[in-house]
N, C-alpha and C positions, 0 to 999 in steps of 0.2 A: 504494500500500500504506500509506504513511504517513498519507494522508488518511483512509483507511478506519479505521485505528487511532484516530485522533483522534475520528472520528464515533462509534465504538463506546464510547470512554471518556466522551464527552459524554452519550451515551444512558444508560450505566450510572450516571453521576453524577446525571442528571436523574431516573431511576427511583428511585435511593436517596433523593434529596431528597424526591420525591413521597411515597413510602411512609413516610418518617420523619415528615414533617409531618402526614400523615393519621393516623398512630398517636398523635402528640402531641395533635392536635385531639380525638380520641376520649377520651383520658384526661382532658382538660380538661372535657369535657362531663359526665363522671361526677361530678366535684366540684361542678358547678353544678346538679345535679338538685335539684328542689324536695323539701324534706323535709316530712313531715306536720306540721300545726300542733300546737302544745302546747295544753293545756286553757286556759292563761292567754291565749294568742293568740285562741282561739275566744271566750272570755268578752269580751275586749276588742272583738272584731269583731261579735259577735252578741247579747250579753246586753243587750237593749233596756231592761229595767227595773232593771238593775244589782243583781240579787239574788245574784249569784255562782253561779248555776246556769242551765241552758239548758232551756227548755220546747220542746215540739215546734213551737209557733208561731214561736219565735225562730230556729230552725236551718234550714239549707238544704243541698242537695247530698246526697252519699252518707250523711252523718250522719243526715239526715232519713229516708232510706230504711231505715236500720238502727236507728231510734230505739227500737223495742220490744225489740230484742236488747240494747241498751246500758243501757236503763232497767230494771235488774234488780229494783229494789224496787217497780216499777210505780207510782211516785208522780207521774208526769207530768213529771219533771225529770231531767236528766243532771247528776250532780255530778262533781267532780274524781275522786273514788274510782271511780265507775262508768266514767268515761272511761278511766282508767288500766287497768282490768280488762277493757275492751271487746275483743272478738275483732278481730284485725287483718285488714284487707281482704286478699283473695287478690291475689297479684301477677299482673299481666296478662302474657299470653304475648307474647314478642317477635316482631315481624314482620320478616321478611327481605326 
């Protein structure tokens, strides 16, 4: 009987430890999620001719796909003001 009580206590302790570390790991991952880049970061990375704005030839990724939506004055460049007013991408569905 005493042996069974010890095994049960160890099992409960192990389960508690497992679930608490699992929850802690998930909360840490949320803080490490990648944030969208600022316009200044995009300029630093992509502005090849250093004119302070981004042409369609200079950009890549999702920004390139949505270039026409973001370039509201249709001058062929994305400025800081246009970037700030750009529609935010829809959040992707979570996979379980």
